[in-house]
C-alpha positions as CSV (number, residue, x, y, z in Angstrom):
1,M,0.0,0.0,0.0
2,L,1.3,3.4,-1.0
3,Y,1.5,6.2,1.6
4,W,0.1,9.6,0.9
5,G,3.4,11.2,0.0
6,E,4.3,8.4,-2.4
7,K,0.8,8.7,-4.0
8,M,1.4,12.4,-4.6
9,K,4.8,11.7,-6.2
10,Y,3.2,9.0,-8.4
11,L,0.4,11.4,-9.5
12,V,2.9,14.3,-10.3
13,A,5.0,11.9,-12.3
14,C,2.0,10.7,-14.3
15,L,0.9,14.3,-14.9
16,A,4.3,15.4,-16.1
17,I,4.5,12.5,-18.5
18,S,1.0,13.3,-19.8
19,L,1.8,17.0,-20.3
20,S,5.1,16.1,-22.1
21,L,3.3,13.8,-24.5
22,F,0.6,16.4,-25.1
23,G,3.1,19.0,-25.8
24,V,5.0,16.9,-28.3
25,T,1.8,15.9,-30.1
26,S,0.5,19.5,-30.2
27,S,3.8,20.8,-31.6
28,H,3.8,18.1,-34.2
29,E,0.3,19.0,-35.3
30,D,1.1,22.7,-35.4
31,N,4.1,22.1,-37.6
32,S,2.1,19.8,-39.9
33,A,-0.6,22.4,-40.3
34,T,2.0,25.2,-41.0
35,A,3.7,23.0,-43.6
36,D,0.3,22.1,-45.3
37,S,-0.6,25.8,-45.4
38,A,2.8,26.7,-47.0
39,N,2.4,23.9,-49.5
40,Q,-1.1,25.1,-50.4
41,D,0.1,28.7,-50.9
42,Q,3.0,27.4,-53.1
43,A,0.5,25.4,-55.2
44,R,-1.5,28.5,-55.8
45,I,1.5,30.4,-57.2
46,I,1.0,30.5,-61.0
47,S,4.1,30.6,-63.2
48,L,2.9,32.2,-66.4
49,Q,3.7,30.6,-69.8
50,F,4.1,33.1,-72.6
51,E,3.5,32.3,-76.3
52,P,4.6,34.3,-79.4
53,I,1.8,36.4,-80.9
54,V,1.1,37.0,-84.6
55,N,-1.4,39.6,-85.9
56,E,-1.9,37.9,-89.3
57,N,-5.4,39.4,-89.8
58,E,-4.6,42.9,-88.8
59,K,-1.8,43.9,-91.2
60,I,-1.6,47.5,-92.5
61,T,-2.0,47.7,-96.2
62,F,-1.4,50.4,-98.7
63,V,-4.6,51.9,-100.0
64,Q,-4.9,53.7,-103.4
65,G,-6.7,57.0,-103.1
66,Q,-9.6,56.0,-105.3
67,D,-10.2,52.8,-103.3
68,K,-10.4,54.2,-99.8
69,G,-14.0,55.4,-100.0
70,E,-15.4,58.5,-98.3
71,V,-13.1,60.2,-95.8
72,I,-15.3,61.6,-93.0
73,E,-12.7,63.0,-90.6
74,R,-9.0,63.9,-90.5
75,R,-6.8,64.5,-87.5
76,K,-3.2,65.6,-87.3
77,I,-0.8,63.4,-85.4
78,A,2.7,64.8,-85.2
79,D,3.8,65.3,-88.8
80,D,1.3,62.8,-90.2
81,E,-2.4,62.5,-90.5
82,F,-5.0,60.1,-89.1
83,F,-8.2,59.7,-91.0
84,L,-11.5,57.9,-90.8
85,Y,-13.4,56.6,-93.8
86,K,-16.3,54.5,-95.0
87,K,-16.1,52.1,-97.8
88,A,-18.5,52.6,-100.8
89,N,-21.8,50.8,-100.7
90,D,-21.3,49.5,-97.2
91,L,-24.8,48.9,-95.7
92,Y,-23.3,48.6,-92.2
93,E,-21.6,52.0,-92.4
94,E,-18.4,50.6,-90.8
95,L,-15.6,53.1,-90.0
96,Y,-12.0,52.3,-91.0
97,G,-8.8,53.9,-89.8
98,G,-6.0,55.1,-91.9
99,L,-2.7,57.0,-91.8
100,R,-1.5,59.4,-94.4
101,I,2.3,59.6,-94.4
102,G,3.8,61.8,-97.0
103,E,1.8,61.1,-100.2
104,K,0.7,57.6,-99.2
105,D,-2.4,56.3,-97.5
106,Y,-2.4,53.2,-95.3
107,H,-5.4,51.3,-93.9
108,F,-5.3,49.3,-90.7
109,G,-8.8,48.0,-90.0
110,Q,-12.3,48.6,-88.7
111,I,-12.4,50.9,-85.6
112,G,-16.1,51.9,-85.5
113,Y,-19.4,52.3,-87.3
114,G,-22.0,54.9,-87.9
115,N,-21.4,58.7,-87.7
116,D,-20.3,59.1,-84.1
117,T,-16.4,59.3,-84.0
118,S,-16.1,60.7,-80.4
119,A,-15.1,57.3,-79.0
120,I,-12.3,56.8,-81.5
121,T,-9.0,58.2,-80.2
122,I,-5.4,58.3,-81.3
123,E,-2.3,59.2,-79.3
124,S,1.4,58.7,-79.1
125,V,2.5,56.4,-76.3
126,E,5.6,54.6,-75.1
127,A,4.9,50.9,-74.5
128,L,7.1,47.8,-74.3
129,G,10.2,50.0,-74.9
130,R,8.9,51.5,-78.1
131,K,7.3,54.7,-79.3
132,L,3.9,53.7,-80.8
133,L,0.7,55.2,-82.0
134,K,-2.3,53.9,-79.9
135,V,-5.7,53.9,-81.6
136,N,-8.8,53.0,-79.6
137,G,-12.0,52.2,-81.4
138,F,-15.0,49.9,-81.2
139,R,-16.8,47.2,-83.2
140,G,-19.9,47.0,-81.0
141,A,-21.7,48.7,-78.2
142,N,-19.5,47.0,-75.6
143,Y,-16.8,45.7,-78.0
144,R,-13.6,47.8,-77.9
145,V,-10.5,47.3,-80.0
146,T,-7.0,48.8,-79.7
147,Y,-4.3,49.1,-82.3
148,Y,-0.7,49.8,-81.4
149,L,1.0,51.0,-84.6
150,H,4.8,51.2,-85.2
151,L,6.3,53.6,-87.7
152,Q,9.7,52.8,-89.1
153,N,11.3,54.5,-92.1
154,Q,8.0,56.2,-92.8
155,V,6.2,52.9,-93.1
156,P,3.6,51.9,-90.5
157,S,2.9,48.4,-89.3
158,V,0.5,46.9,-86.7
159,F,2.8,46.2,-83.7
160,L,-0.1,44.8,-81.6
161,Y,-3.8,44.4,-82.0
162,V,-5.8,44.0,-78.8
163,D,-9.2,42.4,-79.3
164,G,-11.5,43.7,-76.6
165,G,-9.3,46.8,-75.9
166,A,-6.2,47.6,-74.0
167,H,-6.6,48.4,-70.3
168,Y,-3.0,49.5,-69.3
169,E,0.4,50.0,-70.8
170,G,3.3,50.5,-68.4
171,E,5.2,48.5,-65.9
172,L,4.4,45.6,-63.5
173,D,7.1,44.8,-61.0
174,G,9.5,46.6,-63.3
175,D,8.5,44.6,-66.3
176,P,7.1,46.6,-69.3
177,V,3.7,45.2,-70.2
178,I,0.4,45.9,-72.0
179,I,-2.7,44.5,-70.4
180,G,-5.8,43.7,-72.5
181,S,-9.0,43.2,-70.6
182,H,-12.7,43.3,-71.4
183,A,-16.0,42.2,-69.9
184,A,-17.9,39.3,-71.2
185,S,-21.3,39.4,-69.5
186,T,-20.4,39.3,-65.8
187,S,-16.9,37.9,-66.3
188,F,-13.7,39.5,-67.4
189,Q,-11.1,38.1,-69.8
190,T,-7.5,39.4,-69.4
191,I,-4.4,38.9,-71.5
192,L,-0.9,40.0,-70.5
193,Y,1.6,41.1,-73.3
194,R,5.3,41.6,-72.8
195,M,8.6,41.3,-74.8
196,E,11.1,38.5,-74.7
197,G,14.1,39.9,-76.5
198,E,12.6,41.2,-79.8
199,K,9.7,38.8,-79.7
200,L,6.2,39.9,-78.6
201,V,4.6,37.3,-76.4
202,F,1.3,36.9,-74.5
203,A,-0.3,34.9,-71.6
204,D,-4.0,34.3,-71.4
205,L,-4.6,34.7,-67.7
206,N,-8.1,33.0,-67.6
207,K,-6.7,29.9,-69.2
208,Q,-3.6,29.7,-67.1
209,L,-5.5,30.2,-63.9
210,H,-7.1,26.8,-64.4
211,E,-9.8,28.2,-66.8
212,A,-10.9,30.9,-64.3
213,D,-14.4,32.3,-64.8
214,S,-13.2,35.9,-64.5
215,V,-9.9,37.7,-64.2
216,R,-10.3,41.5,-63.6
217,V,-7.6,44.1,-63.3
218,T,-8.1,46.4,-60.3
219,D,-7.3,50.1,-60.2
220,N,-4.1,49.3,-58.3
221,L,-3.0,46.7,-60.8
222,L,-3.9,43.6,-58.9
223,F,-5.7,40.7,-60.5
224,E,-9.1,39.8,-59.0
225,V,-9.6,36.1,-59.9
226,R,-12.9,34.3,-59.6
227,H,-12.5,30.6,-60.4
228,Q,-16.3,29.9,-60.6
229,A,-19.3,32.2,-61.2
230,D,-20.4,32.0,-57.5
231,S,-17.0,31.8,-55.8
232,I,-15.3,34.4,-53.7
233,P,-12.7,36.4,-55.7
234,Q,-9.0,36.0,-54.8
235,L,-6.4,38.7,-55.3
236,Y,-3.1,38.0,-57.1
237,T,-0.1,40.2,-57.6
238,Y,2.3,40.0,-60.6
239,Q,6.0,39.3,-59.8
240,N,8.8,38.0,-62.0
241,K,6.4,36.4,-64.6
242,R,4.3,34.8,-61.8
243,L,1.0,35.5,-60.2
244,L,1.2,35.3,-56.4
245,P,-1.9,35.0,-54.2
246,L,-2.5,37.6,-51.5
247,T,-3.7,36.6,-48.1
248,R,-6.9,38.7,-48.4
249,T,-9.9,38.2,-50.7
250,A,-11.1,40.9,-52.9
251,P,-13.7,43.4,-51.6
252,V,-16.5,44.2,-54.1
253,S,-15.3,47.8,-54.4
254,E,-11.6,46.9,-55.0
């Protein structure tokens, strides 16, 4: 039979062993949870894959004066002239853009329709390390288009055509980029353009984010990603050709 003092020693020893075991188990579980969380965050980091882009359907062509139809507006741009014209006998009254350089006229595609030209703009910009002419237009009520034109030796070419319209040209994490983004119903489609050497490349963010339902560019150049129509948006930031998830979700007003 154990005396009272011996019983107390026995109970204290048992308690110490129990606490020790509990502590080891708790620490192990915490470490496992931390490791799992880190692995999940790492899995959500998206390394973007960029592909070469070719604007085969949007080449500038030389237009003879008698073929360019009715010129409805002319605008000066530096030493050259930007003009809008309609083709003869066009029932849809589509508007086409052109450049007059010296004595030659060049046509670069449809940029509107009807008689309202106020939404069609042209300006000189610096993008992707080049001086370009940026032309914004439209092909539908909510269907914007953007042309970036490059002028070399007095001959223009389409450097980049952005179907759906350009949202931003500038830098992301020190990387010169152009972001094309447009709304399709309640979703946004976003494409990132950049240079690799002298090659123009692009990444379709919706496809690379596991066919995300929507990728929207916020005012502070974060990417609001909604993987399904009813899911909570997640914010990503661009860094070194990757999209990194932020720890907070996107508020509606972001």
